C-alpha positions, 0 to 999 in steps of 0.5 A, a space after each residue: 500499500 502506498 504510504 503518504 504518511 512519509 511526508 506528513 506536512 504535505 498530507 496534512 495540507 492536502 487533507 485540509 484543503 480537501 476538508 473545505 470542499 468536503 464542508 461545502 458538499 456536506 453542508 448543501 446536502 445536510 441543509 437540503 435535508 434540513 429544509 425537507 424536514 422542516 417542510 414535512 413538519 408543516 405538511 404532517 399537520 395538514 395530514 392529521 388535521 381532519 378525521 373524516 373518511 376522505 382524510 383517513 383514506 388519503 393518509 392510508 394511501 400515503 402510508 402505504 406509499 411511504 412504507 413501500 418506498 422506505 422498504 425499497 430504499 433500505 434494500 437498495 442501501 442497507 447501511 442507511 437505516 437508523 441514525 447512521 452514526 454506528 455506520 460511520 464509525 464502522 466505515 472508519 474502522 473498515 468494517 462497513 463500506 457504504 455506497 455513497 449515492 444510495 446512502 444520501 438518497 435513502 437518507 434524505 427521501 426515507 427520512 423526509 417520508 418518515 417525518 411526514 408520517 410522524 415518526 419520532 426521529 431526528 435529523 442529526 444522525 441522517 445529517 452526520 451520515 449524509 456528511 460522511 457519504 458526501 465526503 467519501 464521494 469527494 474523496 473518491 473523485 479526487 482519487 485520494 488513498 483509503 486512509 485519507 478518505 477515512 479522515 475526510 469521512 470524519 470531517 464530513 460527518 462532523 460537518 453534517 452535524 454542524 450544519 443540522 444544528 449550526 454547531 461547528 464546535 460540537 461537530 469537532 468534538 463529535 469527531 473526537 469523542 464519538 467517532 475516533 475516541 482519541 485526539 489527532 490533528 488528522 481528525 481535529 483540523 479537518 473536522 474543524 475546517 469542514 464544520 465551519 465550512 458547512 456552518 457557513 453554508 447553513 448560515 447563507 441558506 437557512 439564516 444565522 439563528 441558532 437551532 433553538 430560540 430560547 436561551 438562559 437569561 440568568 445563570 443559576 445561582 450557587 445556592 440552587 446548584 443542588 438542582 443540577 444534581 437532581 436533574 442529573 440523577 433523573 436524566 441518568 435513570 431515564 437515559 438508561 431506560 431509553 437505551 434498554 428500550 431501543 434494544 428491546 424494540 429492535 429485537 421485537 422488530 426483528 422477529 417480524 420477518 414479513 415487511 408487511 407486518 413490520 411496516 404495517 405495525 409501524 404505520 398503525 402505531 404512528 397513525 394512532 399516535 398522530 390522531 391521539 397525541 399529535 404533539 408526540 409525532 416528529 423529531 420535537 423541535 417545535 414541541 421544545 420551543 413550545 415548552 420553553 414558552 409555556 409551563 406545563 402541568 406535571 401530568 402533561 409533562 409526564 404524558 410528553 415524557 412517556 409518549 416520546 420515550 416509548 414512541 421514539 424507541 419504538 420507531 428507531 427499533 424499526 430500523 427506518 432512517 432517522 436519528 435520536 438527538 431531537 427526541 432525546 432532547 425533548 425527553 431531557 427538556 421534560 425531565 428538567 421541566 418536571 423537576 422545576 414543576 415539583 420544586 417551584 412551590 417550595 423554592 423561588 425558581 420561576 426565573 430559571 425555568 429555561 435553565 431547567 430545560 437546558 440542563 435536562 437536555 444536556 443531561 439526557 444526552 450524557 446518559 444516552 450517548 455517554 459523551 459528556 464534552 459533546 453533550 455540553 458543547 452541543 447544547 450550549 451552541 444550540 441554545 446560545 448559552 455559555 453562561 452556566 457551564 458549571 451547572 451544565 458540567 455537574 448535570 452531565 457528570 452526575 447523569 454520566 455516572 448514574 448511567 455507568 452505574 447501571 452497566 448499560 452501554 452507550 447507545 451508539 456502541 450497543 447499535 454498532 456492536 449489534 450491526 457488526 453481527 450482521 455479516 450481510 452488512 460487512 464490506 466484501 473486503 472485510 469479509 474476505 481478506 481485510 484491508 489495512 489502514 493507518 490510525 493514531 493513538 494517544 497514550 494516557 497513563 491508564 493504559 497498561 502499555 505505558 512504561 513498557 518497551 514495544 517488545 514487552 507489549 502483548 498486543 491483542 492483534 498483529 500491528 506495526 508501530 510506524 512512528 512515535 511522536 514525542 514532545 513535538 518530535 517524531 521518530 521510528 521506534 525499535 523494539 527497545 523503545 519505551 512507550 511514554 504517557 502523551 506519546 502519539 502512536 501511528 499504527 498500521 493495522 488490519 481493518 478486521 482487527 481495528 476494534 480489538 486494537 481500538 479497545 487496547 490502545 484507548 482508555 474509555 
């Protein structure tokens, strides 16, 4: 395999230039998807406005057409189901090989139809996969090497998230914390450039407003900081329940071997929800905006919480195109609002109502996804709120450790593990001979390899350590060189071994 890592300066410059192109295309496709979703939110209101015979017949016809189209799209692009985030992670590891054009088309069309019907799914996962697929398309067009394309895919995925929520910093953190789970300049810099470029595209085409119109007017005083602990506990527990439910509903839908029974059940529940509790349909952006303007009763908050909790996991379990961030944020907002309603008569907190919503949103993300920094940065950018990072951090830390205490894995790790068991989804190369890729790992003191000579390390699989970067200097190691904390190892590994080596050389 041709090794472009001999001249890293030239490589990083080329990747950074490519990242601008990636950001443009990822931004355009993600904004297109965001625009379609926003229009479908409006049309969905018309679909469920009347319950006369004519309206129901039209709704049933649209449901049948949508079901058939989604089914065909998923057959055409098998890796386009769900949020797409586990697929992007597996693509980077060499396990999956998505077809770019079918994946983009399936996400946009299937996600749009699902939102029209009222599936409780979000736009962030599809935007991330659309961005990653766009980047792969750009990389192949520019005839880049496979290892470079993987860095571009990461940048494209980050750009997709940035364009979906106007959150470029969150896009960068997502690339590090969720996709690569380690720091590398080959990850951070391209992700930053692509995210800023995509965010610029989003600002030009959709306007410069933040994802949500509400923001914190006054920071939570330190004497009320215990409130953050309560919200953290509640969101931690609810997040664990959420992750468990997704797996249960996935198992349930797998038992439905017939597409007619599967999509029939999905559409029947969706139509029932649409007529009985319309506010629970869709991703939930409008619902969160409404919650920020109105203080609902405890009973109504519980209704929204339970409806979104069960209906979102039900929809996601079916495997259709759609993400979980927005519905999860609604659930988190309900948790914050619930704590607020229970305390408002005993504690003077009326002016801090928005704080409770935002704290709940961050807490639930930390519990479900288990990416604490991403949870803080994403919600802060979406709400233009950076004034109460202490409270946000406390909520996220408490929620994170509550979820860890229950020993329920982060949702994307669980979904990736389940998808890897499906041999039909694995790339042909990975199924047969495997392919080699270059990865960077940053050593931390917690790793057992630190303090050992290379010859003393019992790697779980065969790897070649190409170089070690230490204190800004890079050298080619020999068997007697020690591994030190903060070293950056550039490693050549087979894609079939990537997950095992990832676990060995990363502390999580």
